[in-house]
N, C-alpha and C positions, 0 to 999 in steps of 0.2 A: 504494500500500500504506500501511497504518497501522502505526506503531511503538507498542508498548505498553511503557511503562517503569514500574518501581518505583523511586521516589526515596526513599531512607532517610536520615534524619538520623543522623549519627554521634553517638549518645548511648547511655546505659545503657538507657533505656526504648525500647520499640518505637514509633517515630514515623515513619510513611511515607505517601506518596501514590502512587496509581497514575494515570498520565497516558497518554492516547492522543494521538498527534500524527502528521501526515502525513510520510512519508519524505522528501519534497522540501522540507519546512520546514527552517529553519536552526537552528544551535545557539542563535542569538539568540531564535528563537521558543520553543525549549525552555526557555531561561533565563526568558523572560517567563511561560511556563506554570508553572514551578517557583515563581517569585516569587508569582504569584497563588494557587497551590495551598497555599502555606505562610503566606500572609498578610503578606508583606513589603511595604514601601512602594515598592520598586523604585528607590530613590534611591542605592543603594550600588554600588560597583564589584564585579564578579564575574568569575570565570574558570572554564572547564572545563579539565580535565587528562586527557589520554589516560593509560591505565594498562594494566598487564598483568592476567592472570587472578587474581593475588594482591593486586590493588589498589595495586600499586607505582606511584607517581606518575611520569609521564614528561613529555610536552610540554604547555606552557601554551597555551591558546587564550583570550585576553582578550576582554572585552566590546567594547572598542574598540581601535583601533590606537594603541599607546603608544610606537611607535618614534620615533627622532629624525627620520627622513625619512618624510613622509606616504606611506602605501602600502607601507612597508617590511615591516610586520608584518601578517599576516592576523588578522582578528578573527572573532568568532562569526558575524556576518552573512555571512562569506565561505565558510562550511562548511555545505552541506546535510547533514542527518543521515545520509543514505545514503553520504556520502563518508568518514564517521568510524566509523559503526556498522553492523554487519550480523550475520548469524547466527554468524559466527566471532568477531567483536570486539564483545562485548556490554556492556562496562563502561567507565564514564567517571566521573571525580570532578568535583563541582561545589562551588565555594567562593563564598559570598556574604558581602560586607562584611568586608574584610580586617582591620578593627580588632577585630571580634568573632569572626571565623573560623567562621561557620556552614558546616559541612562536610557534604556529602551524597554518598552512594554511589548512582550512577544505573546501573541495569541494565536492558538490553533483555530483556524477557521473552517477547515474541511479535511476529511480523510477520504481519498479517492483512489481509484485504480490508476496505475502509472500509464502514461501515454506512450505509444510506440514511437521510437525514434527520438525521444527526448532524453537528454542526459541530465542527471540530477546531482547536486542541487541546481535549481533553475530560478533565475530572477524573472518573476512573472510580470511585475509592475513596479514602477518607481514614481513617487510623487514628492515634490518639494526638493529644494536645494539645501544641502548641508551648510550650516553656518561655519564660519572660520574658527569659532571657539565654542566650547560646550555651553549650553544654557546654564545660567546661574541656578543654584539649588538653594532652597530655603530649608534649613535643617531645624527650624523651630518646631516645637511640639504644639499641638492644639492647646489653646489657653496659655499664652506666653507667661502669665503671672502664676508661677507654680505655688505661691504662697497665698494667693487670693486675698481675702480680707483678714488675714491672720492677725490676731491680737495676742500678744504674749502675756498680758496682764502684769508686766514688771513696771515698777516705778523706781524713783531715785533711791528709796530706802533699800530696795532689793539689790541694788547694784553697789551698795556700800561694801567695798572690798576689804576694808580693814576692821570693820566691826566697832569702830570707835567714833563714828560720825564723820570721819574723813572719807572723801571719795578719791578716786584716782587723779582727778584734776587738781586736788589740793596738794599733791605731793610735788616737791621740787627737788632738784639734784642737790641743792644746798643742805637740805635736811639729811642727806645720806652721805655726808663727808666722813672720811676716815680720820680718826684722831691720832 
């Protein structure tokens, strides 16, 4: 079978590529197809991330094994597409170049029979021009004020550090001279 993906750049403008690739190809093959479709040089590190239907990032699948013990961590080449994506699990996030954070939403749109005479992966459709730099990312969480209307109920008496009515502001270096 052939998996048909829409790969969308996380940007204000509509920039996407439609890619067809065989289901037994690996995530590394999909990575290479995305790199080629968007015109990257392929020299940067990348990862896929599993996600839920709301695009909430879950488990990382890196380009290569970065674990302390060789073979400890599975890499893209260890995952056939069919082991991660199917008609029920259709979404995955792709990040290329961690210094610039090119981020893409990859969605499986169709699973079809391969066409005779077509070599896969195949770029089916291209829309939009890639910007020269990666779109800015906003890494703030929802509700920027994590403390809200927090009141700690402390007053000046609670902050009396010396217990004798003096507070920190009353202390000077002259009082702490060596004799």
